[in-house]
C-alpha positions in Angstrom: 13.0 -38.8 -14.0 14.2 -35.4 -12.1 17.7 -36.7 -12.2 17.7 -35.6 -15.7 17.3 -31.9 -14.6 20.5 -30.7 -15.7 21.5 -27.1 -15.9 20.5 -27.2 -19.9 17.2 -28.5 -19.0 16.6 -26.1 -16.2 17.2 -23.4 -19.0 14.9 -24.9 -21.3 12.4 -25.6 -18.7 12.3 -22.0 -17.6 12.2 -20.9 -21.2 9.2 -23.6 -22.2 7.2 -22.1 -19.0 7.5 -18.4 -20.0 6.4 -19.1 -23.3 3.4 -21.2 -22.3 2.2 -18.5 -19.4 2.7 -15.8 -22.2 0.1 -17.9 -24.4 -2.2 -18.4 -21.1 -1.9 -15.0 -19.5 -5.1 -14.0 -20.4 -6.9 -17.2 -19.8 -5.3 -17.4 -16.2 -6.4 -13.7 -15.6 -9.8 -14.3 -16.5 -9.9 -17.6 -13.8 -8.8 -15.0 -10.8 -11.6 -14.8 -8.4 -9.4 -15.9 -5.4 -8.3 -14.4 -3.2 -8.7 -11.1 -5.2 -10.9 -10.6 -8.2 -8.4 -8.5 -9.9 -7.9 -10.5 -13.1 -3.5 -10.2 -12.8 -2.6 -13.8 -11.7 -1.5 -14.8 -15.1 0.3 -11.3 -15.8 1.9 -11.9 -11.9 3.1 -15.5 -12.9 4.6 -14.7 -16.4 6.5 -11.6 -14.6 7.7 -13.9 -11.8 8.9 -16.5 -14.1 10.6 -14.1 -16.6 12.2 -12.8 -13.3 13.6 -16.3 -13.0 14.9 -16.7 -16.2 16.6 -13.5 -16.2 18.5 -14.9 -13.0 20.0 -18.2 -14.5 21.2 -16.2 -17.9 24.9 -16.7 -18.3 25.3 -19.2 -15.3 27.9 -22.1 -16.0 26.3 -25.2 -17.3 28.2 -27.6 -14.5 25.9 -27.3 -11.4 22.4 -28.1 -11.6 21.5 -27.3 -8.0 23.2 -23.9 -8.0 21.0 -23.1 -11.4 17.9 -24.2 -9.5 18.7 -22.0 -6.6 19.4 -19.2 -8.6 16.4 -19.6 -10.6 14.2 -19.9 -7.2 15.7 -16.6 -6.1 15.3 -14.7 -9.4 11.8 -15.7 -9.0 11.6 -14.4 -5.2 13.3 -11.2 -6.1 10.8 -10.6 -9.1 7.7 -12.4 -7.4 4.3 -10.8 -8.3 0.9 -11.0 -6.4 0.1 -13.9 -4.2 0.4 -16.9 -6.6 3.9 -15.8 -7.7 5.0 -15.7 -4.3 4.1 -19.1 -3.7 5.6 -20.2 -7.0 8.8 -18.6 -5.8 8.9 -20.8 -2.9 7.7 -23.9 -4.7 10.9 -23.4 -7.0 12.8 -23.1 -3.8 11.6 -26.4 -2.4 12.4 -27.8 -5.7 16.0 -26.7 -5.5 16.3 -27.9 -2.0 15.0 -31.1 -2.7 16.7 -31.8 -5.9 19.0 -34.5 -4.9 16.3 -36.1 -2.8 13.7 -38.9 -3.5 10.8 -36.6 -4.1 11.8 -33.1 -5.1 8.0 -32.0 -6.3 7.1 -33.3 -2.7 9.6 -31.0 -1.2 8.4 -28.3 -3.4 5.0 -28.5 -2.0 5.9 -28.4 1.8 7.6 -25.2 0.9 4.8 -24.0 -0.7 2.6 -24.5 2.4 5.0 -23.3 5.1 5.4 -20.2 2.9 1.6 -19.5 4.0 0.6 -18.5 7.0 -3.3 -19.7 6.9 -3.2 -22.4 3.9 -6.9 -22.7 1.8 -7.7 -25.8 0.2 -8.9 -25.7 -3.5 -5.5 -23.4 -4.3 -2.5 -23.6 -6.0 -1.2 -25.1 -2.9 -3.6 -27.8 -3.4 -2.7 -28.7 -6.8 1.3 -28.4 -5.8 0.8 -31.0 -3.2 -1.2 -34.0 -5.8 1.9 -33.4 -8.0 4.4 -35.6 -6.5 6.3 -39.0 -7.2 9.3 -40.0 -9.0 7.3 -40.0 -12.1 6.9 -36.6 -13.8 4.4 -37.3 -16.3 1.9 -38.7 -13.6 2.8 -35.7 -11.0 1.6 -33.6 -14.0 -1.4 -35.6 -14.4 -2.4 -35.5 -11.2 -1.8 -32.0 -10.6 -4.4 -31.1 -13.7 -7.1 -33.5 -11.6 -6.6 -31.7 -8.7 -7.0 -28.5 -10.6 -10.2 -29.8 -11.7 -11.5 -30.4 -8.2 -10.7 -27.0 -6.9 -14.3 -25.8 -7.2 -15.6 -28.4 -5.0 -13.1 -27.2 -2.2 -13.5 -23.2 -2.9 -17.4 -21.9 -3.0 -16.0 -18.9 -4.8 -14.5 -21.1 -7.5 -17.9 -23.0 -7.9 -19.9 -19.9 -7.9 -17.8 -18.3 -10.6 -17.8 -21.6 -12.4 -13.9 -21.6 -12.7 -11.0 -23.2 -11.7 -8.4 -21.7 -9.5 -6.1 -19.2 -11.3 -2.9 -19.9 -9.6 -3.0 -23.8 -9.6 -4.1 -23.4 -13.3 -0.7 -21.5 -13.9 1.3 -24.1 -11.7 -0.2 -26.9 -14.1 1.2 -25.1 -17.2 4.6 -24.7 -15.7 4.6 -28.3 -15.1 3.5 -29.2 -18.2 6.7 -27.2 -19.7 8.9 -29.0 -17.4 7.5 -32.6 -18.5 8.6 -31.1 -22.3 12.1 -30.1 -20.7 12.8 -33.4 -19.4 11.2 -35.6 -21.9 10.5 -34.0 -25.4 7.1 -34.9 -25.3 4.7 -32.0 -25.7 1.8 -32.0 -23.1 -1.0 -29.2 -22.5 -3.5 -30.0 -20.0 -6.8 -28.7 -20.8 -8.6 -27.0 -17.9 -11.0 -30.1 -17.5 -14.8 -30.4 -17.1 -15.1 -27.2 -15.6 -17.1 -24.3 -17.4 -14.8 -21.2 -17.9 -17.0 -18.3 -17.7 -16.2 -14.5 -16.6 -16.6 -13.9 -13.1 -19.1 -11.1 -12.5 -20.4 -11.8 -9.4 -17.5 -12.7 -7.0 -16.1 -9.4 -8.3 -19.1 -7.4 -7.2 -19.0 -9.3 -3.9 -15.5 -8.4 -2.9 -15.4 -7.4 0.3 -11.8 -8.2 1.3 -8.9 -5.9 2.4 -8.2 -2.7 0.3 -4.5 -3.0 -0.3 -2.0 -5.8 -1.5 1.4 -5.1 0.1 4.5 -6.6 -1.5 8.5 -6.2 -0.4 11.8 -7.6 0.2 13.1 -7.2 3.5 16.6 -8.0 4.8 16.1 -9.5 7.9 17.1 -12.6 10.8 14.6 -15.3 11.2 13.3 -14.0 14.6 12.4 -10.7 13.6 10.6 -12.1 10.1 8.8 -14.5 12.9 7.8 -11.4 14.8 6.7 -9.6 11.2 5.1 -12.4 10.2 2.7 -12.2 13.6 2.0 -8.8 13.2 0.9 -8.9 9.3 -1.2 -11.9 10.4 -3.3 -9.4 12.8 -3.6 -6.9 10.0 -4.8 -8.7 7.1 -5.1 -12.0 5.3 -2.9 -13.9 2.3 -0.2 -13.5 4.0 3.1 -15.2 2.7 6.6 -15.2 3.6 9.0 -16.9 1.5 13.0 -16.7 1.3 15.8 -16.9 3.9 18.4 -17.1 1.5 21.8 -15.3 2.9 23.2 -14.6 -0.8 23.6 -10.7 -1.6 21.1 -9.7 -3.7 22.7 -6.1 -4.3 23.5 -7.0 -8.2 20.4 -8.4 -8.7 18.3 -5.2 -7.6 20.0 -3.0 -9.9 20.9 -0.8 -6.9 17.6 -0.7 -5.1 18.3 -2.4 -2.2 19.2 0.0 0.7 22.5 0.5 1.7 24.0 -1.2 5.1 26.7 -1.5 7.4 26.6 -5.2 7.8 29.4 -7.2 6.4 27.1 -10.5 6.8 23.6 -9.5 5.2 20.6 -11.1 6.6 18.7 -13.2 4.8 16.5 -11.9 2.1 12.6 -12.5 2.4 9.8 -12.1 0.0 6.5 -10.8 1.8 3.0 -10.3 0.4 0.0 -9.3 2.5 -3.3 -8.0 1.8 -4.6 -5.4 4.2 -6.7 -2.2 4.8 -3.9 -0.4 6.2 -0.7 -0.3 3.9 0.9 2.3 6.1 0.9 -0.1 9.4 2.2 -3.0 7.6 5.4 -1.1 6.1 5.6 0.4 9.8 5.8 -3.6 11.2 8.6 -4.3 8.3 10.5 -1.5 9.7 10.8 -3.0 12.9 11.7 -5.9 11.2 14.3 -4.9 8.6 14.8 -2.8 6.1 12.0 -3.4 3.6 12.9 -2.3 -0.2 11.1 -2.9 -3.6 8.0 -1.8 -1.7 4.9 -2.1 -3.8 1.2 -1.1 -2.8 -1.7 -2.1 -5.1 -5.2 -0.9 -4.3 -7.2 -4.3 -4.6 -10.8 -2.3 -4.4 -10.8 0.5 -7.1 -14.1 0.2 -9.3 -13.9 -3.7 -8.9 -17.4 -4.0 -10.1 -16.5 -2.4 -13.5 -14.0 -5.4 -13.7 -10.9 -3.6 -13.2 -9.1 -0.8 -11.9 -10.6 2.8 -12.8 -8.3 4.5 -15.0 -7.8 8.4 -13.5 -9.1 11.4 -16.1 -6.0 13.2 -16.8 -8.3 16.1 -17.1 -10.0 16.1 -13.9 -8.9 17.8 -10.4 -9.3 17.2 -7.0 -8.3 18.2 -3.4 -8.1 15.9 -0.6 -7.7 17.7 2.8 -7.7 16.5 6.6 -10.1 17.2 8.8 -9.7 17.1 12.6 -13.6 18.3 13.2 -16.8 17.8 11.9 -17.6 21.6 11.2 -13.9 22.2 9.7 -14.8 19.3 7.6 -18.0 21.0 6.2 -16.0 24.2 5.2 -13.6 21.9 3.6 -16.4 19.7 1.5 -18.3 23.3 0.7 -15.2 24.5 -1.2 -15.4 21.3 -3.3 -12.8 19.2 -1.4 -12.8 15.8 -0.1 -12.3 16.0 3.5 -10.9 12.8 5.7 -11.0 12.2 9.3 -8.1 13.8 11.6 -4.9 11.3 11.4 -5.6 9.3 8.4 -3.4 6.6 7.5 -1.3 6.2 4.5 -3.8 4.0 2.8 -6.6 6.3 3.5 -5.3 8.9 1.9 -4.2 6.9 -1.0 -7.8 5.5 -1.3 -9.5 9.2 -1.2 -7.2 10.1 -3.8 -7.9 7.3 -6.1 -11.6 7.6 -5.0 -11.9 11.1 -7.0 -11.3 9.8 -10.2 -9.1 12.7 -11.0 -5.6 12.6 -12.4 -4.4 15.7 -10.6 -4.9 15.8 -6.9 -3.8 18.1 -4.4 -3.4 16.9 -0.7 -3.4 19.5 2.1 -2.8 17.3 5.4 -3.7 19.8 8.0 -1.2 18.7 10.4 2.6 18.9 9.9 3.0 15.5 11.7 1.1 14.0 8.3 3.1 15.2 5.8 5.5 11.9 5.1 2.4 10.1 5.3 0.5 12.4 2.6 3.9 12.4 0.8 4.1 8.2 1.2 0.5 8.1 -0.6 1.2 10.4 -3.2 4.5 8.2 -4.4 1.9 5.3 -4.4 -0.7 7.0 -6.1 1.7 8.2 -9.1 1.8 4.4 -9.8 -1.8 4.3 -10.2 -1.8 6.9 -12.9 -2.1 10.0 -10.7 0.1 12.9 -10.1 -0.6 14.4 -6.6 1.2 17.3 -4.9 1.3 17.7 -1.5 0.9 21.3 -0.3 2.4 21.8 3.2 0.0 23.0 5.5 0.3 22.8 9.5 -3.3 23.9 10.2 -7.0 23.4 8.8 -6.8 27.9 9.0 -3.9 27.4 6.2 -5.8 24.9 4.2 -8.7 27.1 4.0 -6.4 30.0 2.6 -5.0 27.5 0.2 -8.7 26.5 -0.9 -9.8 29.8 -1.5 -7.5 31.1 -4.3 -8.1 27.6 -5.9 -8.3 28.3 -10.0 -9.4 25.5 -12.2 -8.8 27.4 -15.3 -5.2 27.8 -14.3 -2.4 25.1 -15.3 -2.4 22.0 -12.2 1.1 23.2 -10.9 0.5 27.1 -11.4 -2.7 26.4 -8.9 -0.4 24.3 -6.7 2.2 27.0 -6.4 -0.8 29.6 -5.7 -2.4 27.8 -3.1 1.1 26.9 -1.4 1.9 30.6 -1.4 -1.7 31.3 0.3 -1.0 28.8 3.1 2.3 29.9 3.4 1.0 33.8 4.0 -1.6 32.6 6.4 0.1 32.6 9.7 -1.5 30.3 12.2 -2.1 30.2 15.7 -4.0 27.9 18.4 -5.6 27.8 22.0 -5.5 24.7 24.2 -5.1 23.6 27.7 -1.6 22.1 28.9 -1.7 18.7 29.9 1.3 18.7 32.3 3.9 20.8 33.4 6.6 22.1 31.0 9.2 24.6 30.5 8.2 26.9 27.4 9.6 29.9 25.9 7.0 32.0 27.0 7.4 30.6 30.7 6.5 27.4 33.0 3.1 26.0 32.5 1.0 24.0 34.6 -1.5 21.5 34.0 -4.9 22.9 33.3 -3.3 26.6 32.1 -4.6 27.9 28.8 -1.8 28.4 26.7 -1.7 30.0 23.1 0.5 28.4 20.2 2.0 30.8 17.1 3.2 28.7 14.6 3.7 25.8 17.0 5.6 27.6 19.7 3.9 28.7 22.8 3.6 32.5 22.6 1.1 33.0 26.1 0.3 31.5 28.7 -3.0 32.4 30.9 -5.9 31.3 33.3 -8.8 32.3 31.6 -9.7 31.3 28.1 -11.3 34.6 26.5 -8.4 36.9 27.7 -5.7 34.7 26.0 -7.7 34.5 23.1 -7.9 38.2 22.9 -4.3 39.1 23.6 -3.1 36.1 21.3 -5.2 38.2 18.6 -3.8 41.5 19.5 -0.4 40.4 19.1 -1.4 38.5 16.0 -2.9 41.5 14.2 0.0 44.2 15.5 2.7 42.3 13.6 1.9 44.3 10.5 -0.8 45.0 8.2 -3.6 42.3 7.7 -6.7 42.1 6.4 -8.6 38.6 7.1 -8.8 36.8 10.4 -10.3 33.5 10.2 -11.9 31.9 13.7 -12.5 28.4 14.5 -13.8 27.5 17.5 -13.8 24.0 19.1 -15.9 21.4 20.4 -15.2 22.9 24.0 -15.2 26.3 23.5 -18.2 28.6 25.2 -21.2 29.1 23.0 -20.2 32.8 22.9 -16.6 32.7 22.4 -16.7 33.9 18.8 -19.3 36.5 19.3 -16.9 38.2 22.1 -14.0 37.7 19.6 -15.5 39.3 16.6 -16.9 42.3 18.6 -13.4 42.7 20.2 -11.9 42.7 17.0 -14.6 45.2 15.3 -13.5 47.7 18.0 -9.6 47.6 17.8 -9.2 46.3 14.7 -12.1 47.8 12.5 -10.5 47.6 9.4 -10.2 44.0 9.6 -12.4 41.5 8.2 -13.3 38.8 10.0 -14.9 35.3 9.4 -16.1 33.0 12.8 -16.9 28.9 12.1 -17.8 26.4 14.3 -14.9 24.0 13.6 -15.8 21.5 16.2 -12.1 20.1 16.6 -11.2 18.3 19.6 -9.0 19.7 22.3 -8.5 23.3 20.5 -10.9 25.7 21.9 -10.0 28.1 18.9 -7.8 27.9 15.6 -6.8 31.3 14.2 -5.8 32.3 10.8 -4.2 35.3 10.2 -3.8 36.8 6.6 
């Protein structure tokens, strides 16, 4: 029957599939409980097939396999979600096997090969059931396999639903039957009662983020990438491998490359807790683009993502000590542990429920990470501004001037100006010998850094701290000194420094706190 699949039939099939998926979109969304109960499988499949339809518009009518290949590539470039990516690979397998004895079997094999850890009771099971030369019988077999999916996957049985991705594939197969035979068929779901899946949504404990991207890379690099992502999360699907250029199809979104012969293009989908590490692994393999990071667990118990309140504001700050974290919290900020990932910052932003969020990364190395999280939060409807701060003392200065009565942008500017006006310094011990602008330091020496540059080298901690304060205060008019003592500092360090400042600089206001930070006995802010 599939020998009748000419270019015209492919176009008709795609149009029928898009129309049918649009009719069944909400139904399929309500079936969606595996692997993540996010209620978007119907929408993802519809968008995937719409992309496939766009890819074959205007192609010549004389090359069936080329049209199918373009269809599959269009689906690959526009694939959404786990089921959308698998469907794109199923279409690629169909295109490769269209001249063989059982194209549907080739399509199923390709789909299985794309998934790192195939699970029965899913779209893969339905795809495998649909095989043979008789298309109508293959579609019937797929519908029967769909009805049995709750017997194979307990989460489906618990929710009283069949697999959402499998249901979508049955819809696509029914459209194929109509395109080739003219017979309009529409399999119902079967004997399984469909009801809303409240319990699985409440019980979801999987990874927090869905990460998807396209990447141009050689097969060996993608094999390494697949192994790295497999260790980071689950629901890993890697499809593609075509060498045709995608530059025109991505409307300039594909990164520029100097290579004259483009590497194969792949679509990658994975669920992880650390989206940043997933992207880092991709950067090792090649150049990812069209990157999408979706938060999977925001307010799942409420049946869907919580929309941020556009009138609410929040501040997220990184804290490298328990005491520092308590200080930030007392100022109304959300305090994150030191060196958070992109995913952790994004999670904290979304958890505030606020539509306007300021992020203070108290380490210059975190600015790019924070900005990436801010960019991703924009897709969730949250406006985020990253205020450049290199030290907790600068963050405290920024928080001190925060005013919710101001316009958000004006408040951000005021916080940024306050942070910039606070000169920061830290005292630590040298871990190795090095040549600095203040001279050569040896392991164990006490060193004081002002704005990241070594300013003093000595042997006695108290003496170095005193001289550091005197140098910073001698540079001009200063009104406030903030001292944050670290976990390894002597118990009386703050007291002795406060006494020195009272004697030598009586007009300066001093605030001393137990910061609890590691590695730095003292952090200093001068305003």
